[in-house]
C-alpha positions as CSV (number, residue, x, y, z in Angstrom):
1,M,20.4,-20.4,-13.9
2,T,21.9,-17.1,-14.8
3,G,25.3,-16.0,-13.7
4,V,25.9,-12.8,-11.9
5,Q,24.7,-9.7,-13.6
6,N,25.4,-6.2,-13.6
7,V,23.2,-3.8,-15.2
8,T,23.2,-0.1,-15.6
9,V,20.1,2.0,-14.7
10,D,18.5,3.8,-17.9
11,Q,16.8,6.8,-18.2
12,A,13.5,5.3,-18.0
13,S,14.3,3.7,-14.6
14,D,15.4,6.7,-12.9
15,G,13.8,7.0,-9.6
16,Q,12.4,3.4,-9.8
17,R,12.0,1.6,-6.4
18,I,14.7,-1.3,-6.7
19,D,12.1,-4.0,-5.9
20,N,9.9,-3.0,-9.1
21,Y,13.2,-2.4,-11.1
22,L,14.1,-6.2,-10.3
23,I,10.8,-7.3,-10.9
24,K,11.0,-5.5,-14.4
25,I,14.5,-7.0,-15.0
26,L,14.0,-10.4,-14.1
27,K,10.4,-11.1,-15.6
28,K,11.1,-15.0,-15.3
29,V,12.3,-15.0,-11.4
30,P,9.6,-15.5,-8.9
31,K,9.0,-12.4,-7.1
32,S,9.5,-14.3,-3.5
33,R,12.7,-14.8,-4.8
34,I,13.5,-11.2,-5.7
35,Y,12.3,-10.1,-2.1
36,R,14.7,-13.1,-0.6
37,M,17.6,-11.4,-2.2
38,L,16.7,-7.8,-1.2
39,R,16.0,-8.8,2.4
40,S,19.4,-10.5,2.5
41,G,21.7,-8.1,0.9
42,E,22.6,-10.1,-2.0
43,V,21.7,-7.2,-4.5
44,R,24.0,-4.2,-4.2
45,V,24.1,-0.8,-5.8
46,D,27.5,0.6,-7.3
47,G,29.0,-1.9,-4.8
48,K,27.3,-1.1,-1.8
49,R,24.5,-3.1,0.1
50,I,20.8,-1.1,-0.2
51,Q,17.7,-1.1,1.7
52,P,14.5,-2.5,0.2
53,L,13.2,1.1,-0.2
54,F,16.2,2.5,-2.2
55,R,15.2,3.9,-5.2
56,V,17.6,3.7,-8.5
57,V,19.1,6.7,-10.2
58,V,19.8,6.7,-13.8
59,G,23.9,5.5,-14.5
60,Q,24.1,3.3,-11.3
61,T,25.3,-0.3,-11.6
62,V,22.9,-3.0,-10.2
63,R,24.7,-6.4,-9.1
64,I,22.5,-9.1,-9.3
65,P,23.6,-12.4,-8.3
66,P,22.6,-15.7,-9.7
67,V,19.1,-16.9,-10.1
68,I,17.3,-19.7,-11.3
69,A,14.2,-18.4,-14.1
70,A,10.8,-20.1,-13.5
71,P,9.4,-21.7,-16.4
72,V,6.5,-19.6,-17.7
73,D,3.0,-21.2,-17.8
74,S,1.0,-19.4,-19.8
75,E,-2.4,-21.1,-18.1
76,A,-1.1,-20.9,-14.5
77,V,-0.3,-17.2,-14.7
78,R,-3.4,-16.0,-16.3
79,P,-6.0,-14.4,-13.5
80,P,-9.3,-15.9,-13.3
81,S,-11.4,-13.9,-15.8
82,Q,-14.1,-13.4,-12.5
83,L,-11.1,-11.4,-11.0
84,I,-10.3,-9.4,-14.0
85,E,-13.9,-8.2,-14.3
86,S,-14.0,-7.2,-10.6
87,L,-10.9,-5.3,-10.8
88,Q,-12.2,-3.8,-14.1
89,R,-15.3,-2.7,-13.0
90,R,-13.7,-1.2,-9.9
91,I,-11.5,1.1,-12.1
92,L,-12.5,4.8,-11.0
93,Y,-10.6,6.6,-14.0
94,Q,-8.1,5.7,-16.9
95,D,-6.4,7.6,-19.9
96,S,-3.4,7.0,-21.7
97,D,-0.9,7.9,-18.2
98,L,-3.3,6.9,-15.3
99,L,-5.3,4.3,-14.0
100,V,-7.2,4.9,-10.9
101,L,-8.5,1.9,-9.0
102,D,-10.3,1.2,-6.0
103,K,-9.2,-1.5,-4.5
104,P,-10.9,-4.0,-2.9
105,A,-9.8,-5.6,0.7
106,G,-8.2,-8.7,0.7
107,I,-6.2,-8.3,-2.8
108,A,-2.6,-7.4,-2.7
109,V,-1.2,-4.9,-4.7
110,H,1.7,-7.3,-6.2
111,A,2.5,-11.0,-5.8
112,G,5.2,-12.0,-3.7
113,S,5.5,-13.4,0.1
114,G,3.1,-16.4,-0.8
115,V,0.8,-14.3,-3.0
116,S,0.8,-15.1,-6.6
117,L,-1.5,-12.6,-8.2
118,G,-1.7,-9.4,-7.2
119,A,-3.9,-6.3,-8.5
120,I,-1.0,-5.0,-10.9
121,E,-0.4,-8.6,-12.5
122,V,-4.5,-9.0,-12.8
123,L,-4.5,-5.9,-14.6
124,K,-1.3,-5.9,-16.6
125,S,-2.9,-8.9,-18.1
126,V,-5.7,-6.9,-20.1
127,T,-3.4,-3.8,-20.5
128,D,-1.7,-2.8,-23.7
129,G,1.9,-1.3,-22.8
130,F,3.3,0.3,-19.7
131,L,1.6,-0.4,-16.4
132,E,3.4,0.3,-13.0
133,L,2.3,0.8,-9.4
134,V,2.8,4.4,-8.1
135,H,2.4,3.7,-4.3
136,R,0.9,0.9,-2.4
137,L,-1.8,0.1,0.0
138,D,-2.0,-3.0,2.8
139,R,-3.4,-6.0,1.2
140,D,-6.3,-5.7,3.8
141,T,-6.8,-2.1,3.1
142,S,-9.2,-1.0,0.3
143,G,-9.5,2.0,-1.5
144,V,-7.9,4.4,-3.9
145,L,-4.7,3.3,-5.7
146,L,-2.6,4.7,-8.6
147,L,-1.1,2.9,-11.6
148,A,0.9,4.8,-14.1
149,R,0.7,4.0,-17.8
150,S,3.9,5.7,-18.5
151,P,7.3,6.0,-17.0
152,R,7.1,9.9,-17.3
153,V,3.8,9.8,-15.3
154,L,5.4,7.1,-12.8
155,K,8.4,9.4,-12.3
156,S,6.5,12.4,-11.6
157,L,4.1,10.9,-9.2
158,Q,6.6,9.0,-7.2
159,A,8.5,12.4,-7.0
160,S,5.3,13.8,-5.7
161,F,5.2,11.1,-3.0
162,R,8.5,11.4,-2.0
163,E,8.1,15.5,-1.4
164,R,4.8,15.0,0.3
165,L,2.8,16.8,-2.2
166,V,0.5,14.3,-2.6
167,T,-2.8,14.5,-0.1
168,K,-4.4,11.1,1.0
169,I,-7.4,10.8,3.1
170,Y,-8.7,7.5,4.8
171,R,-11.7,6.3,6.7
172,A,-11.4,4.0,9.7
173,V,-14.0,2.3,12.0
174,V,-12.1,1.9,15.5
175,H,-12.6,0.4,18.8
176,G,-14.2,2.5,21.6
177,H,-15.6,5.9,22.2
178,L,-12.9,8.4,20.6
179,A,-14.6,11.9,20.7
180,V,-12.1,14.4,19.5
181,N,-12.6,16.9,16.8
182,S,-8.8,16.2,16.0
183,L,-5.1,15.2,17.3
184,E,-2.1,14.7,15.5
185,I,0.1,11.0,16.2
186,S,3.9,11.6,15.9
187,S,5.4,8.5,17.2
188,P,8.1,7.2,15.2
189,L,7.7,3.9,13.9
190,Q,10.3,1.1,13.4
191,R,9.8,-2.2,11.3
192,Y,10.9,-5.5,12.5
193,L,10.5,-9.4,11.8
194,S,8.8,-11.2,15.0
195,A,9.8,-14.7,16.1
196,S,7.7,-16.1,13.3
197,G,9.3,-14.2,10.4
198,E,6.4,-12.1,10.2
199,R,6.6,-8.3,9.3
200,R,5.5,-6.1,12.0
201,V,5.9,-2.5,13.0
202,R,6.1,-0.7,16.4
203,V,6.7,2.6,18.0
204,D,10.1,3.0,18.8
205,A,11.4,6.6,20.1
206,E,15.2,5.8,19.5
207,T,15.5,4.3,16.2
208,G,11.9,4.8,14.6
209,R,11.4,7.0,11.6
210,Q,9.3,10.0,11.6
211,A,5.6,9.4,11.1
212,V,2.7,11.9,11.1
213,T,-1.0,10.9,11.4
214,T,-4.1,13.1,11.8
215,V,-7.3,11.8,13.1
216,T,-10.8,13.4,13.3
217,T,-13.8,12.0,14.7
218,L,-16.6,12.0,12.5
219,V,-19.0,10.0,14.7
220,A,-18.4,8.5,18.2
221,G,-20.5,5.3,19.3
222,D,-19.9,3.6,22.6
223,V,-18.4,0.6,21.0
224,V,-17.0,1.9,18.2
225,S,-16.1,5.2,16.3
226,T,-15.6,6.4,12.8
227,V,-12.7,8.7,12.1
228,Q,-11.1,10.3,9.1
229,V,-7.3,10.0,8.8
230,G,-4.7,11.8,7.2
231,I,-1.0,10.8,6.8
232,G,2.0,13.3,6.5
233,T,4.1,10.3,6.0
234,G,3.9,6.8,4.4
235,R,5.3,4.3,6.8
236,T,4.6,0.7,6.7
237,H,1.2,0.0,8.7
238,Q,1.5,3.7,10.1
239,I,-2.2,4.2,10.6
240,R,-2.9,0.8,12.1
241,V,0.0,1.4,14.6
242,H,-0.6,4.9,15.4
243,L,-4.5,4.2,16.0
244,A,-3.8,0.9,18.1
245,E,-1.1,3.3,20.4
246,L,-3.9,5.6,20.8
247,G,-5.7,3.0,22.5
248,H,-8.4,3.1,19.7
249,P,-7.1,-0.1,17.2
250,V,-8.7,-0.5,13.7
251,V,-11.8,-2.9,13.7
252,G,-10.5,-6.0,12.3
253,D,-7.2,-5.7,12.4
254,E,-5.8,-9.3,13.6
255,K,-1.7,-7.6,13.7
256,Y,-1.9,-4.6,16.0
257,G,-6.0,-4.8,17.2
258,E,-8.0,-6.7,19.8
259,K,-10.5,-9.7,19.5
260,E,-13.7,-8.9,18.2
261,R,-16.8,-9.3,19.9
262,G,-20.4,-8.0,19.7
263,P,-20.8,-5.5,16.7
264,T,-17.6,-5.8,15.3
265,R,-17.7,-9.4,14.5
266,L,-20.1,-8.3,11.5
267,A,-16.9,-6.5,9.9
268,G,-15.1,-9.7,8.6
269,R,-12.4,-7.4,7.3
270,L,-9.8,-4.8,8.1
271,L,-12.2,-1.4,8.4
272,L,-9.8,0.9,6.7
273,H,-10.1,2.5,3.5
274,A,-8.3,5.1,1.2
275,E,-11.1,7.1,0.6
276,I,-9.5,10.2,-1.0
277,I,-6.4,11.4,-2.9
278,Q,-5.5,14.6,-4.3
279,F,-2.2,15.8,-6.4
280,D,-1.1,18.0,-9.3
281,L,0.1,16.4,-12.4
282,E,1.7,18.3,-14.6
283,D,0.0,21.5,-13.5
284,R,-3.5,20.2,-13.4
285,P,-5.2,19.1,-9.9
286,H,-6.7,15.8,-9.7
287,Q,-8.6,14.4,-7.1
288,Y,-10.3,10.6,-6.7
289,V,-12.4,9.4,-4.5
290,A,-13.6,5.8,-3.6
291,R,-16.9,5.1,-2.1
292,V,-16.8,4.0,1.8
293,P,-18.1,0.3,1.8
294,D,-21.2,-0.3,3.2
295,V,-19.7,-2.6,6.0
296,F,-18.2,0.6,7.8
297,F,-21.7,2.2,8.3
298,S,-23.5,-1.0,9.1
299,V,-21.2,-1.8,11.9
300,Q,-21.0,2.0,13.2
301,N,-24.7,1.8,13.3
302,Q,-24.7,-0.9,15.7
303,S,-23.2,1.3,18.7
304,P,-25.2,3.9,20.2
305,L,-24.3,7.0,18.5
306,S,-22.9,10.5,19.5
307,P,-22.2,12.7,17.0
308,V,-19.4,14.7,16.8
309,G,-19.1,15.9,12.9
310,E,-21.0,15.6,9.9
311,H,-21.3,12.1,8.8
């Protein structure tokens, strides 16, 4: 066990989210313990309690409570070779500064909360040098995920996300006949814990945070519709909650959706996919596209179609 630590944030960590910062500092501490510390308010920055989404600033003092380091078992933490090879095949692009992954559904972006291995841990096991997540995707969402291979690029891209300079376009298959060219949903969202302790999100006009989602219908069917979704904000479960509020939950959404029946039972997963991401990095435009999985089309094709736009 280590005693209380007071750590000064260095230049390389400036702007990093507090959870990622602690994971970097406390390499031998289970991630589940780190997230419990954050939820309970045990971690302080300059003597004050902070929120889990807080970003550290160079020069700040982070107080870390006493923690127990877990023994390192190199065999236990080594990801299965099949999983390593599977993710390596899904790398869309990489250079000395950036790695772009087409994350499969069912793989978390990082370990924690009962997940022993995430995409970042798997890729770190076969990557020399710096590698950190730039942003996140839900475990059940597939698609484009950015990872920085240098602190400079991490800080630059995280700033672009905060300033909403990154364009993210998703593909989803939703329940019902949604025949609209385009609409915007701007209901504020509030995170909360269910009675069982599960993290959930709901629409809350009084205490919720601003959230903006745009929806464009690509194909409208009698049973399901395929939509393209853009987000102006990156709230937890934003797309899923907004589409459910609209009355057209995402197919396969066990948290906010409805019981699957008929053709939607073919999905076997959440039909939400981060298809396109666009941003500028050091004055150079970047665009990456993750191919839409075949299951999106097979489920849609089971429903009589009423074309709304190009598919």
